[in-house]
LOTI-975160 format. One record per residue (C-alpha): x, y, z; residue in three letters; residue number from 1. Coordinates in Angstrom, 1 decimal. Layout:
<nodes>
<node x="X" y="Y" z="Z" residu="ALA" num="NUM"/>
...
</nodes>
This chain:
<nodes>
<node x="71.0" y="125.7" z="93.3" residu="MET" num="1"/>
<node x="74.4" y="124.1" z="93.9" residu="GLU" num="2"/>
<node x="73.2" y="120.8" z="92.2" residu="ARG" num="3"/>
<node x="71.5" y="123.0" z="89.5" residu="VAL" num="4"/>
<node x="74.8" y="124.8" z="88.6" residu="ARG" num="5"/>
<node x="76.7" y="121.3" z="88.4" residu="GLU" num="6"/>
<node x="74.0" y="120.1" z="85.9" residu="LEU" num="7"/>
<node x="74.6" y="123.4" z="84.0" residu="LEU" num="8"/>
<node x="78.4" y="122.9" z="84.0" residu="ASN" num="9"/>
<node x="77.7" y="119.3" z="82.7" residu="ALA" num="10"/>
<node x="75.8" y="120.3" z="79.8" residu="GLY" num="11"/>
<node x="72.4" y="118.9" z="81.0" residu="VAL" num="12"/>
<node x="70.7" y="122.0" z="81.2" residu="LEU" num="13"/>
<node x="71.3" y="124.8" z="78.4" residu="VAL" num="14"/>
<node x="69.7" y="128.1" z="79.2" residu="PRO" num="15"/>
<node x="68.0" y="130.2" z="76.5" residu="SER" num="16"/>
<node x="68.5" y="134.0" z="76.3" residu="ALA" num="17"/>
<node x="65.3" y="133.8" z="73.9" residu="ASP" num="18"/>
<node x="63.0" y="133.1" z="76.8" residu="ARG" num="19"/>
<node x="61.7" y="135.2" z="79.4" residu="GLU" num="20"/>
<node x="63.0" y="132.7" z="81.8" residu="SER" num="21"/>
<node x="66.3" y="130.8" z="81.0" residu="PRO" num="22"/>
<node x="64.9" y="127.5" z="81.8" residu="PHE" num="23"/>
<node x="61.8" y="125.5" z="80.8" residu="GLU" num="24"/>
<node x="59.4" y="123.0" z="82.1" residu="PRO" num="25"/>
<node x="61.1" y="120.2" z="80.4" residu="ALA" num="26"/>
<node x="64.4" y="121.1" z="82.2" residu="ASP" num="27"/>
<node x="62.6" y="119.3" z="84.9" residu="ILE" num="28"/>
<node x="62.8" y="116.0" z="83.0" residu="ASN" num="29"/>
<node x="66.2" y="116.7" z="82.1" residu="ARG" num="30"/>
<node x="67.4" y="117.0" z="85.8" residu="ILE" num="31"/>
<node x="65.4" y="113.8" z="86.4" residu="ARG" num="32"/>
<node x="67.1" y="112.2" z="83.6" residu="LEU" num="33"/>
<node x="70.3" y="113.2" z="84.7" residu="ALA" num="34"/>
<node x="69.9" y="112.3" z="88.2" residu="GLU" num="35"/>
<node x="68.8" y="108.6" z="87.2" residu="ALA" num="36"/>
<node x="72.2" y="108.2" z="85.2" residu="LEU" num="37"/>
<node x="74.0" y="109.7" z="88.2" residu="VAL" num="38"/>
<node x="72.4" y="107.3" z="90.7" residu="ALA" num="39"/>
<node x="73.6" y="104.4" z="88.0" residu="SER" num="40"/>
<node x="76.8" y="105.3" z="88.6" residu="GLY" num="41"/>
<node x="77.6" y="107.7" z="85.8" residu="ILE" num="42"/>
<node x="79.4" y="111.1" z="87.2" residu="THR" num="43"/>
<node x="78.6" y="114.6" z="86.0" residu="THR" num="44"/>
<node x="81.9" y="114.4" z="84.4" residu="SER" num="45"/>
<node x="81.0" y="111.6" z="82.2" residu="ASP" num="46"/>
<node x="78.0" y="113.6" z="81.1" residu="LEU" num="47"/>
<node x="80.4" y="116.7" z="80.4" residu="ARG" num="48"/>
<node x="82.8" y="114.7" z="78.4" residu="LEU" num="49"/>
<node x="80.0" y="113.1" z="76.5" residu="ALA" num="50"/>
<node x="78.3" y="116.6" z="75.5" residu="VAL" num="51"/>
<node x="81.7" y="118.1" z="74.8" residu="ASP" num="52"/>
<node x="82.6" y="115.1" z="72.2" residu="GLU" num="53"/>
<node x="79.1" y="115.3" z="70.4" residu="GLY" num="54"/>
<node x="78.0" y="112.0" z="71.8" residu="ARG" num="55"/>
<node x="75.2" y="113.0" z="74.0" residu="LEU" num="56"/>
<node x="72.7" y="116.0" z="74.2" residu="SER" num="57"/>
<node x="69.5" y="116.4" z="76.8" residu="PHE" num="58"/>
<node x="67.9" y="118.9" z="74.2" residu="GLY" num="59"/>
<node x="65.7" y="116.2" z="72.9" residu="PHE" num="60"/>
<node x="63.9" y="115.4" z="76.0" residu="ILE" num="61"/>
<node x="62.1" y="118.4" z="75.6" residu="GLY" num="62"/>
<node x="60.3" y="117.0" z="72.1" residu="ASP" num="63"/>
<node x="59.7" y="113.8" z="73.9" residu="LEU" num="64"/>
<node x="58.5" y="115.2" z="77.3" residu="PHE" num="65"/>
<node x="57.6" y="118.6" z="77.0" residu="PRO" num="66"/>
<node x="55.8" y="119.0" z="80.1" residu="GLU" num="67"/>
<node x="57.2" y="117.3" z="83.6" residu="PRO" num="68"/>
<node x="55.0" y="114.8" z="85.5" residu="VAL" num="69"/>
<node x="53.1" y="117.2" z="87.5" residu="ASP" num="70"/>
<node x="53.0" y="116.1" z="91.4" residu="TYR" num="71"/>
<node x="50.2" y="117.4" z="93.9" residu="MET" num="72"/>
<node x="52.3" y="119.7" z="96.3" residu="PRO" num="73"/>
<node x="53.1" y="118.1" z="99.3" residu="ASP" num="74"/>
<node x="50.9" y="115.0" z="99.3" residu="THR" num="75"/>
<node x="51.3" y="111.6" z="99.5" residu="SER" num="76"/>
<node x="49.3" y="108.7" z="98.0" residu="PHE" num="77"/>
<node x="48.4" y="107.9" z="101.9" residu="GLY" num="78"/>
<node x="47.3" y="111.5" z="102.4" residu="GLU" num="79"/>
<node x="45.2" y="111.8" z="99.5" residu="PHE" num="80"/>
<node x="43.6" y="108.4" z="100.0" residu="ALA" num="81"/>
<node x="42.7" y="109.6" z="103.6" residu="ALA" num="82"/>
<node x="41.3" y="112.9" z="102.4" residu="ALA" num="83"/>
<node x="39.1" y="111.5" z="100.0" residu="HIS" num="84"/>
<node x="37.9" y="108.3" z="102.2" residu="GLY" num="85"/>
<node x="39.4" y="105.6" z="99.7" residu="ILE" num="86"/>
<node x="41.5" y="103.1" z="101.4" residu="SER" num="87"/>
<node x="45.2" y="102.5" z="100.2" residu="MET" num="88"/>
<node x="44.7" y="99.0" z="99.5" residu="GLU" num="89"/>
<node x="42.0" y="99.8" z="97.1" residu="LEU" num="90"/>
<node x="44.2" y="102.5" z="95.4" residu="ILE" num="91"/>
<node x="46.9" y="100.0" z="95.1" residu="GLN" num="92"/>
<node x="44.3" y="97.3" z="93.9" residu="GLN" num="93"/>
<node x="43.2" y="99.4" z="91.0" residu="VAL" num="94"/>
<node x="46.9" y="100.2" z="89.9" residu="HIS" num="95"/>
<node x="47.7" y="96.3" z="90.0" residu="GLU" num="96"/>
<node x="44.6" y="95.8" z="88.0" residu="ARG" num="97"/>
<node x="45.5" y="98.1" z="85.2" residu="LEU" num="98"/>
<node x="49.2" y="97.0" z="85.1" residu="GLY" num="99"/>
<node x="50.6" y="100.4" z="86.6" residu="LEU" num="100"/>
<node x="53.4" y="100.7" z="89.2" residu="PRO" num="101"/>
<node x="52.1" y="99.5" z="92.7" residu="HIS" num="102"/>
<node x="52.3" y="102.9" z="94.7" residu="PRO" num="103"/>
<node x="53.3" y="103.0" z="98.3" residu="GLU" num="104"/>
<node x="51.5" y="105.3" z="100.7" residu="SER" num="105"/>
<node x="54.3" y="107.6" z="101.5" residu="ASP" num="106"/>
<node x="55.1" y="108.2" z="97.6" residu="ALA" num="107"/>
<node x="54.0" y="111.7" z="96.2" residu="PRO" num="108"/>
<node x="50.7" y="111.3" z="94.2" residu="ILE" num="109"/>
<node x="50.8" y="112.7" z="90.3" residu="ARG" num="110"/>
<node x="47.9" y="115.0" z="89.6" residu="THR" num="111"/>
<node x="46.7" y="113.2" z="87.0" residu="ASP" num="112"/>
<node x="46.1" y="110.2" z="89.3" residu="GLU" num="113"/>
<node x="44.6" y="112.4" z="91.6" residu="ALA" num="114"/>
<node x="42.0" y="113.3" z="88.8" residu="GLU" num="115"/>
<node x="41.4" y="109.8" z="87.6" residu="TYR" num="116"/>
<node x="41.9" y="107.9" z="90.5" residu="MET" num="117"/>
<node x="38.5" y="108.5" z="92.1" residu="PRO" num="118"/>
<node x="36.6" y="107.6" z="88.7" residu="LEU" num="119"/>
<node x="38.5" y="104.1" z="88.9" residu="ALA" num="120"/>
<node x="37.4" y="103.7" z="92.5" residu="VAL" num="121"/>
<node x="34.0" y="104.9" z="92.2" residu="LEU" num="122"/>
<node x="33.4" y="102.3" z="89.2" residu="SER" num="123"/>
<node x="34.7" y="99.3" z="91.7" residu="LEU" num="124"/>
<node x="32.0" y="100.5" z="94.3" residu="GLY" num="125"/>
<node x="29.0" y="101.1" z="91.7" residu="ALA" num="126"/>
<node x="27.5" y="97.6" z="92.5" residu="GLY" num="127"/>
<node x="29.4" y="95.6" z="89.6" residu="LEU" num="128"/>
<node x="30.7" y="92.3" z="90.1" residu="SER" num="129"/>
<node x="34.3" y="92.7" z="91.5" residu="ASP" num="130"/>
<node x="35.0" y="89.5" z="89.2" residu="ALA" num="131"/>
<node x="33.8" y="91.0" z="86.3" residu="GLY" num="132"/>
<node x="35.7" y="94.5" z="86.9" residu="LEU" num="133"/>
<node x="38.7" y="92.6" z="87.8" residu="THR" num="134"/>
<node x="39.1" y="91.0" z="84.3" residu="ARG" num="135"/>
<node x="37.9" y="93.9" z="82.1" residu="PHE" num="136"/>
<node x="40.6" y="96.0" z="84.2" residu="SER" num="137"/>
<node x="43.2" y="93.6" z="83.5" residu="ARG" num="138"/>
<node x="42.6" y="93.1" z="79.8" residu="VAL" num="139"/>
<node x="42.3" y="97.0" z="79.1" residu="MET" num="140"/>
<node x="45.6" y="97.5" z="81.0" residu="GLY" num="141"/>
<node x="47.6" y="94.4" z="79.5" residu="GLU" num="142"/>
<node x="46.2" y="95.5" z="75.9" residu="ASN" num="143"/>
<node x="47.3" y="99.1" z="76.4" residu="LEU" num="144"/>
<node x="50.5" y="98.4" z="77.7" residu="ARG" num="145"/>
<node x="51.2" y="96.0" z="74.9" residu="ARG" num="146"/>
<node x="49.8" y="99.0" z="72.6" residu="LEU" num="147"/>
<node x="51.9" y="101.7" z="74.1" residu="ALA" num="148"/>
<node x="55.1" y="99.2" z="74.1" residu="GLU" num="149"/>
<node x="54.6" y="98.3" z="70.3" residu="ALA" num="150"/>
<node x="54.0" y="101.9" z="69.2" residu="GLN" num="151"/>
<node x="57.5" y="103.0" z="70.8" residu="VAL" num="152"/>
<node x="59.4" y="99.9" z="69.6" residu="HIS" num="153"/>
<node x="57.8" y="100.6" z="66.0" residu="PHE" num="154"/>
<node x="59.0" y="104.0" z="65.9" residu="PHE" num="155"/>
<node x="62.4" y="103.3" z="67.5" residu="THR" num="156"/>
<node x="63.0" y="100.6" z="64.9" residu="SER" num="157"/>
<node x="61.5" y="102.2" z="61.9" residu="GLU" num="158"/>
<node x="62.5" y="105.8" z="62.3" residu="VAL" num="159"/>
<node x="65.6" y="106.2" z="64.8" residu="THR" num="160"/>
<node x="67.3" y="102.9" z="64.0" residu="ASP" num="161"/>
<node x="66.7" y="103.4" z="60.1" residu="ARG" num="162"/>
<node x="68.4" y="106.8" z="60.5" residu="MET" num="163"/>
<node x="71.7" y="105.4" z="62.1" residu="MET" num="164"/>
<node x="71.8" y="102.3" z="59.7" residu="GLU" num="165"/>
<node x="71.6" y="105.3" z="56.9" residu="ALA" num="166"/>
<node x="74.7" y="106.8" z="58.6" residu="GLY" num="167"/>
<node x="73.2" y="109.5" z="60.4" residu="VAL" num="168"/>
<node x="75.1" y="110.0" z="64.1" residu="ALA" num="169"/>
<node x="73.2" y="108.7" z="66.8" residu="PRO" num="170"/>
<node x="72.5" y="112.1" z="68.6" residu="LEU" num="171"/>
<node x="71.3" y="113.2" z="65.6" residu="GLN" num="172"/>
<node x="68.9" y="110.3" z="65.0" residu="ALA" num="173"/>
<node x="67.4" y="110.9" z="68.2" residu="TRP" num="174"/>
<node x="67.0" y="114.8" z="67.6" residu="GLU" num="175"/>
<node x="65.4" y="114.4" z="64.6" residu="ARG" num="176"/>
<node x="63.1" y="111.5" z="65.4" residu="SER" num="177"/>
<node x="62.0" y="113.1" z="68.9" residu="ALA" num="178"/>
<node x="60.8" y="116.0" z="67.1" residu="ALA" num="179"/>
<node x="59.0" y="113.8" z="64.4" residu="MET" num="180"/>
<node x="57.5" y="111.8" z="67.3" residu="GLY" num="181"/>
<node x="56.4" y="115.0" z="69.0" residu="ASN" num="182"/>
<node x="54.3" y="116.2" z="65.9" residu="GLN" num="183"/>
<node x="53.0" y="112.5" z="65.7" residu="MET" num="184"/>
<node x="52.0" y="112.1" z="69.1" residu="ARG" num="185"/>
<node x="48.7" y="114.0" z="69.1" residu="SER" num="186"/>
<node x="47.9" y="112.3" z="65.6" residu="LEU" num="187"/>
<node x="48.4" y="108.8" z="67.0" residu="PHE" num="188"/>
<node x="46.1" y="109.7" z="70.1" residu="ARG" num="189"/>
<node x="43.4" y="110.8" z="67.7" residu="GLU" num="190"/>
<node x="43.9" y="107.7" z="65.6" residu="LEU" num="191"/>
<node x="43.5" y="105.5" z="68.7" residu="LEU" num="192"/>
<node x="40.4" y="106.9" z="69.9" residu="LEU" num="193"/>
<node x="39.0" y="106.5" z="66.2" residu="TRP" num="194"/>
<node x="39.8" y="103.0" z="65.9" residu="VAL" num="195"/>
<node x="38.5" y="102.0" z="69.2" residu="TYR" num="196"/>
<node x="35.0" y="104.0" z="68.6" residu="GLU" num="197"/>
<node x="34.9" y="102.0" z="65.3" residu="ARG" num="198"/>
<node x="35.6" y="98.7" z="67.0" residu="HIS" num="199"/>
<node x="33.1" y="99.7" z="69.7" residu="GLN" num="200"/>
<node x="30.4" y="100.7" z="67.4" residu="GLU" num="201"/>
<node x="30.5" y="97.4" z="65.8" residu="THR" num="202"/>
<node x="30.2" y="95.6" z="69.0" residu="TYR" num="203"/>
<node x="27.4" y="97.7" z="70.4" residu="ILE" num="204"/>
<node x="25.5" y="97.0" z="67.2" residu="LEU" num="205"/>
<node x="25.8" y="93.1" z="67.5" residu="ASP" num="206"/>
<node x="24.7" y="93.2" z="70.7" residu="GLN" num="207"/>
<node x="21.6" y="95.4" z="70.0" residu="VAL" num="208"/>
<node x="20.8" y="93.0" z="67.1" residu="ILE" num="209"/>
<node x="21.2" y="90.1" z="69.0" residu="GLU" num="210"/>
<node x="18.9" y="91.5" z="72.0" residu="HIS" num="211"/>
<node x="16.3" y="92.5" z="69.2" residu="LEU" num="212"/>
<node x="16.2" y="89.1" z="67.7" residu="GLU" num="213"/>
<node x="15.8" y="87.7" z="71.1" residu="ASP" num="214"/>
<node x="12.9" y="89.9" z="71.7" residu="VAL" num="215"/>
<node x="11.1" y="89.1" z="68.5" residu="LEU" num="216"/>
<node x="11.7" y="85.4" z="68.5" residu="ARG" num="217"/>
<node x="10.5" y="85.4" z="72.2" residu="GLY" num="218"/>
<node x="13.6" y="84.2" z="73.4" residu="ARG" num="219"/>
<node x="15.0" y="84.8" z="77.0" residu="ARG" num="220"/>
<node x="18.1" y="87.0" z="77.5" residu="PRO" num="221"/>
<node x="20.9" y="84.9" z="76.8" residu="ARG" num="222"/>
<node x="23.4" y="84.7" z="79.8" residu="GLU" num="223"/>
<node x="26.9" y="86.0" z="78.8" residu="ARG" num="224"/>
<node x="28.8" y="83.3" z="80.5" residu="THR" num="225"/>
<node x="26.7" y="80.4" z="79.1" residu="ARG" num="226"/>
<node x="28.3" y="78.2" z="76.8" residu="ALA" num="227"/>
<node x="27.5" y="78.5" z="73.2" residu="ARG" num="228"/>
<node x="28.5" y="76.7" z="70.1" residu="ASP" num="229"/>
<node x="31.1" y="78.4" z="67.9" residu="GLN" num="230"/>
<node x="33.4" y="77.1" z="65.7" residu="THR" num="231"/>
<node x="37.2" y="77.3" z="66.6" residu="ILE" num="232"/>
<node x="40.4" y="76.8" z="64.4" residu="ALA" num="233"/>
<node x="44.2" y="76.6" z="65.0" residu="PHE" num="234"/>
<node x="46.7" y="77.1" z="62.5" residu="LEU" num="235"/>
<node x="50.4" y="76.3" z="63.0" residu="ASP" num="236"/>
<node x="53.2" y="76.3" z="60.6" residu="LEU" num="237"/>
<node x="55.3" y="73.5" z="60.3" residu="SER" num="238"/>
<node x="59.0" y="73.5" z="60.9" residu="GLY" num="239"/>
<node x="58.7" y="77.1" z="62.2" residu="PHE" num="240"/>
<node x="61.5" y="76.5" z="65.2" residu="THR" num="241"/>
<node x="63.8" y="75.1" z="62.4" residu="THR" num="242"/>
<node x="63.4" y="77.9" z="60.1" residu="LEU" num="243"/>
<node x="64.0" y="80.4" z="63.0" residu="THR" num="244"/>
<node x="67.3" y="78.6" z="64.1" residu="GLU" num="245"/>
<node x="68.1" y="79.1" z="60.4" residu="GLU" num="246"/>
<node x="67.1" y="82.6" z="59.4" residu="ARG" num="247"/>
<node x="67.3" y="84.0" z="63.1" residu="GLY" num="248"/>
<node x="64.7" y="85.7" z="65.1" residu="ASP" num="249"/>
<node x="63.8" y="88.8" z="62.9" residu="GLU" num="250"/>
<node x="63.0" y="86.7" z="60.1" residu="ALA" num="251"/>
<node x="60.8" y="84.6" z="62.3" residu="ALA" num="252"/>
<node x="59.2" y="87.8" z="63.5" residu="ALA" num="253"/>
<node x="58.6" y="89.0" z="59.9" residu="GLU" num="254"/>
<node x="57.1" y="85.6" z="59.1" residu="LEU" num="255"/>
<node x="54.8" y="85.8" z="62.1" residu="ALA" num="256"/>
<node x="53.5" y="89.4" z="60.9" residu="ALA" num="257"/>
<node x="52.8" y="88.2" z="57.5" residu="THR" num="258"/>
<node x="50.8" y="85.3" z="58.8" residu="LEU" num="259"/>
<node x="48.8" y="87.5" z="60.9" residu="ALA" num="260"/>
<node x="47.8" y="89.5" z="58.1" residu="ASP" num="261"/>
<node x="47.1" y="86.5" z="55.9" residu="LEU" num="262"/>
<node x="44.8" y="85.2" z="58.4" residu="VAL" num="263"/>
<node x="43.1" y="88.7" z="59.4" residu="GLN" num="264"/>
<node x="42.4" y="89.3" z="55.5" residu="THR" num="265"/>
<node x="41.1" y="85.5" z="55.0" residu="ALA" num="266"/>
<node x="39.0" y="85.1" z="57.9" residu="SER" num="267"/>
<node x="37.2" y="88.4" z="57.5" residu="ARG" num="268"/>
<node x="36.1" y="86.9" z="54.0" residu="ALA" num="269"/>
<node x="34.4" y="84.0" z="55.7" residu="TYR" num="270"/>
<node x="32.7" y="86.0" z="58.5" residu="ALA" num="271"/>
<node x="35.6" y="84.7" z="60.8" residu="GLY" num="272"/>
<node x="38.1" y="86.7" z="63.1" residu="ALA" num="273"/>
<node x="41.4" y="85.9" z="64.6" residu="PRO" num="274"/>
<node x="41.3" y="85.4" z="68.4" residu="VAL" num="275"/>
<node x="44.9" y="85.5" z="69.3" residu="LYS" num="276"/>
<node x="48.2" y="85.2" z="67.8" residu="LEU" num="277"/>
<node x="50.6" y="82.4" z="69.0" residu="LEU" num="278"/>
<node x="53.7" y="83.2" z="67.4" residu="GLY" num="279"/>
<node x="54.0" y="80.4" z="64.6" residu="ASP" num="280"/>
<node x="50.1" y="80.0" z="64.9" residu="GLY" num="281"/>
<node x="46.9" y="81.7" z="65.3" residu="VAL" num="282"/>
<node x="43.7" y="80.9" z="67.0" residu="MET" num="283"/>
<node x="40.8" y="82.0" z="65.1" residu="PHE" num="284"/>
<node x="36.8" y="81.6" z="65.3" residu="HIS" num="285"/>
<node x="33.7" y="81.6" z="63.1" residu="PHE" num="286"/>
<node x="29.8" y="81.3" z="63.8" residu="PRO" num="287"/>
<node x="29.6" y="78.3" z="61.5" residu="GLU" num="288"/>
<node x="31.8" y="75.5" z="60.4" residu="PRO" num="289"/>
<node x="31.3" y="75.5" z="56.6" residu="GLY" num="290"/>
<node x="33.0" y="79.1" z="56.1" residu="PRO" num="291"/>
<node x="35.9" y="77.8" z="58.8" residu="ALA" num="292"/>
<node x="36.7" y="75.0" z="56.6" residu="VAL" num="293"/>
<node x="36.7" y="76.8" z="53.5" residu="GLN" num="294"/>
<node x="38.6" y="79.5" z="55.3" residu="CYS" num="295"/>
<node x="41.0" y="77.0" z="56.5" residu="SER" num="296"/>
<node x="41.7" y="75.2" z="53.0" residu="LEU" num="297"/>
<node x="42.3" y="78.8" z="51.7" residu="GLU" num="298"/>
<node x="45.1" y="79.6" z="54.2" residu="LEU" num="299"/>
<node x="47.0" y="76.2" z="53.7" residu="VAL" num="300"/>
<node x="46.8" y="76.9" z="49.9" residu="ARG" num="301"/>
<node x="48.0" y="80.6" z="50.4" residu="ARG" num="302"/>
<node x="50.5" y="80.3" z="53.0" residu="ALA" num="303"/>
<node x="53.5" y="79.3" z="50.8" residu="PRO" num="304"/>
<node x="52.3" y="81.7" z="48.2" residu="GLU" num="305"/>
<node x="53.0" y="84.3" z="50.9" residu="GLU" num="306"/>
<node x="56.4" y="82.7" z="51.5" residu="GLY" num="307"/>
<node x="55.2" y="81.2" z="54.7" residu="LEU" num="308"/>
<node x="56.2" y="77.7" z="55.7" residu="PRO" num="309"/>
<node x="53.5" y="74.8" z="55.0" residu="PRO" num="310"/>
<node x="50.6" y="75.6" z="57.4" residu="ALA" num="311"/>
<node x="48.2" y="72.8" z="58.8" residu="HIS" num="312"/>
<node x="44.7" y="73.3" z="60.6" residu="VAL" num="313"/>
<node x="42.7" y="71.9" z="63.2" residu="GLY" num="314"/>
<node x="38.9" y="72.7" z="63.2" residu="VAL" num="315"/>
<node x="36.3" y="71.7" z="65.9" residu="ASN" num="316"/>
<node x="32.7" y="72.7" z="66.6" residu="VAL" num="317"/>
<node x="30.8" y="72.7" z="70.1" residu="GLY" num="318"/>
<node x="30.2" y="74.9" z="73.3" residu="PRO" num="319"/>
<node x="32.5" y="77.5" z="74.2" residu="VAL" num="320"/>
<node x="32.3" y="80.4" z="76.8" residu="VAL" num="321"/>
<node x="33.5" y="83.8" z="75.8" residu="PHE" num="322"/>
<node x="35.3" y="85.9" z="78.3" residu="ARG" num="323"/>
<node x="37.5" y="89.1" z="77.9" residu="ASP" num="324"/>
<node x="38.0" y="88.6" z="74.0" residu="GLY" num="325"/>
<node x="39.1" y="84.9" z="74.3" residu="ASP" num="326"/>
<node x="37.0" y="81.6" z="73.9" residu="PHE" num="327"/>
<node x="37.6" y="78.8" z="76.5" residu="PHE" num="328"/>
<node x="36.4" y="75.2" z="77.0" residu="GLY" num="329"/>
<node x="36.6" y="71.6" z="75.7" residu="ARG" num="330"/>
<node x="36.1" y="72.5" z="72.3" residu="THR" num="331"/>
<node x="38.9" y="75.1" z="72.2" residu="VAL" num="332"/>
<node x="41.3" y="72.5" z="73.5" residu="ASN" num="333"/>
<node x="40.3" y="69.8" z="70.9" residu="VAL" num="334"/>
<node x="40.5" y="71.9" z="68.3" residu="ALA" num="335"/>
<node x="44.3" y="72.9" z="69.4" residu="ALA" num="336"/>
<node x="45.0" y="69.0" z="69.7" residu="ARG" num="337"/>
<node x="43.6" y="68.4" z="66.4" residu="VAL" num="338"/>
<node x="45.7" y="71.0" z="64.7" residu="ALA" num="339"/>
<node x="48.8" y="69.3" z="66.4" residu="ASP" num="340"/>
<node x="47.7" y="66.0" z="64.4" residu="ARG" num="341"/>
<node x="47.5" y="67.4" z="61.3" residu="ALA" num="342"/>
<node x="50.2" y="67.4" z="58.7" residu="GLY" num="343"/>
<node x="51.9" y="70.0" z="56.4" residu="PRO" num="344"/>
<node x="49.0" y="71.5" z="54.1" residu="HIS" num="345"/>
<node x="46.5" y="69.4" z="56.0" residu="GLN" num="346"/>
<node x="43.1" y="70.5" z="57.5" residu="VAL" num="347"/>
<node x="41.8" y="68.2" z="59.8" residu="LEU" num="348"/>
<node x="38.4" y="68.3" z="61.1" residu="VAL" num="349"/>
<node x="36.3" y="66.7" z="64.0" residu="THR" num="350"/>
<node x="33.2" y="64.6" z="63.1" residu="GLU" num="351"/>
<node x="30.9" y="67.7" z="64.4" residu="GLU" num="352"/>
<node x="32.4" y="70.0" z="62.0" residu="VAL" num="353"/>
<node x="31.5" y="67.4" z="59.1" residu="VAL" num="354"/>
<node x="27.9" y="67.4" z="60.3" residu="ARG" num="355"/>
<node x="27.6" y="71.0" z="60.5" residu="GLY" num="356"/>
<node x="29.1" y="71.6" z="57.0" residu="THR" num="357"/>
<node x="26.7" y="72.2" z="54.2" residu="PRO" num="358"/>
<node x="26.9" y="69.9" z="51.3" residu="GLU" num="359"/>
<node x="29.5" y="70.9" z="48.5" residu="GLY" num="360"/>
<node x="31.3" y="73.2" z="50.8" residu="VAL" num="361"/>
<node x="34.3" y="70.7" z="50.8" residu="ALA" num="362"/>
<node x="35.1" y="66.9" z="50.5" residu="ARG" num="363"/>
<node x="36.0" y="65.1" z="53.6" residu="PHE" num="364"/>
<node x="37.8" y="61.8" z="54.0" residu="ARG" num="365"/>
<node x="37.6" y="59.8" z="57.2" residu="ALA" num="366"/>
<node x="41.1" y="59.0" z="58.7" residu="ILE" num="367"/>
<node x="39.3" y="56.8" z="61.5" residu="GLY" num="368"/>
<node x="39.4" y="57.1" z="65.4" residu="PRO" num="369"/>
<node x="42.6" y="59.0" z="66.3" residu="VAL" num="370"/>
<node x="44.1" y="59.1" z="69.8" residu="GLU" num="371"/>
<node x="44.9" y="62.9" z="71.0" residu="LEU" num="372"/>
<node x="47.1" y="64.0" z="73.7" residu="LYS" num="373"/>
<node x="45.1" y="65.3" z="76.6" residu="GLY" num="374"/>
<node x="41.7" y="63.9" z="75.2" residu="VAL" num="375"/>
<node x="40.3" y="60.6" z="77.3" residu="SER" num="376"/>
<node x="38.6" y="59.3" z="74.1" residu="THR" num="377"/>
<node x="39.6" y="58.6" z="70.5" residu="PRO" num="378"/>
<node x="37.9" y="60.9" z="68.0" residu="LEU" num="379"/>
<node x="36.9" y="60.3" z="64.6" residu="SER" num="380"/>
<node x="38.8" y="62.6" z="62.4" residu="LEU" num="381"/>
<node x="38.3" y="63.5" z="58.9" residu="HIS" num="382"/>
<node x="40.6" y="65.1" z="56.3" residu="LEU" num="383"/>
<node x="39.2" y="68.2" z="54.7" residu="ALA" num="384"/>
<node x="39.8" y="68.9" z="51.0" residu="GLU" num="385"/>
<node x="38.8" y="71.4" z="48.5" residu="SER" num="386"/>
<node x="35.9" y="70.5" z="45.9" residu="GLN" num="387"/>
<node x="38.1" y="71.5" z="43.1" residu="PHE" num="388"/>
<node x="41.2" y="69.6" z="43.8" residu="SER" num="389"/>
</nodes>
């Protein structure tokens, strides 16, 4: 109680006469935040001064975190694990794979972890491949972590920071944005689930159609890890590093976002899809080489129109292994090296791409055998040009 009174005097806690109790659950989070600040060397007198001067308030914490993290009473991770017949090593393994903080056996366990941990452990013991579960868990954890980080960064930069740039005092900006964020959080949760289910529906249908085609044509089911021919393209922006130094990191980030939008839109029109963004470049894939060449020619043409530096593309086709949302294999490595060799506004392709592209899609001009870094033998490359140029 003495510590609570100190935090009351410091302005961390502000009791309300309008409620049955002077305090609310969010006050637990205010106390935890204040204790973290004190542990970093800030005194309660510093807190009181900042509150009195109107520079600081803990009120908006109630909008950001209206409910405190709930812990199981008098129960540690180790005790929970022992009571449920789960090894502590397995619990730590689950956290690590999902990218969550590594729990110690004597740490208190959250009630949400106590609810979901048996489910995670059950999936590990369901007879599924440990290697497959490891890959899937890491992909899920990493992508959800990046999504959460991107969401918070977006809201801070586009709402809170913009308020302060418009002249709103920092404290007021945080209070207003926290209230807005509290209203939007449930909407974002619903949006996230909807987008996920739409993507999941697409990929499930793809797998069902592939299975039905196999059955109707009398083919054996394909092994998921078997290498299959795909067309891989890499697009890079020429002079991106120099431009970044001239215009700054914010401009570079805007250009990277413009590039991502351009590739997403263009590749979809040709039945392709981006695989991953590489800052000043993109890796994308297509089932067939013809549409890949058409899309690549459109991209190098449109890049300057979108305010981007000149683009260059390398395209290759061959067997690849698809795993965890990415493509692997020599075909991918060669495509990246071909892109490195291409000059501004150029689309360079391998001999295999030329042979697999239907007549009339593009013109190809042979540039002879070329030695590429990391490739043991010279490759016959061709410069792709539009039929209408």
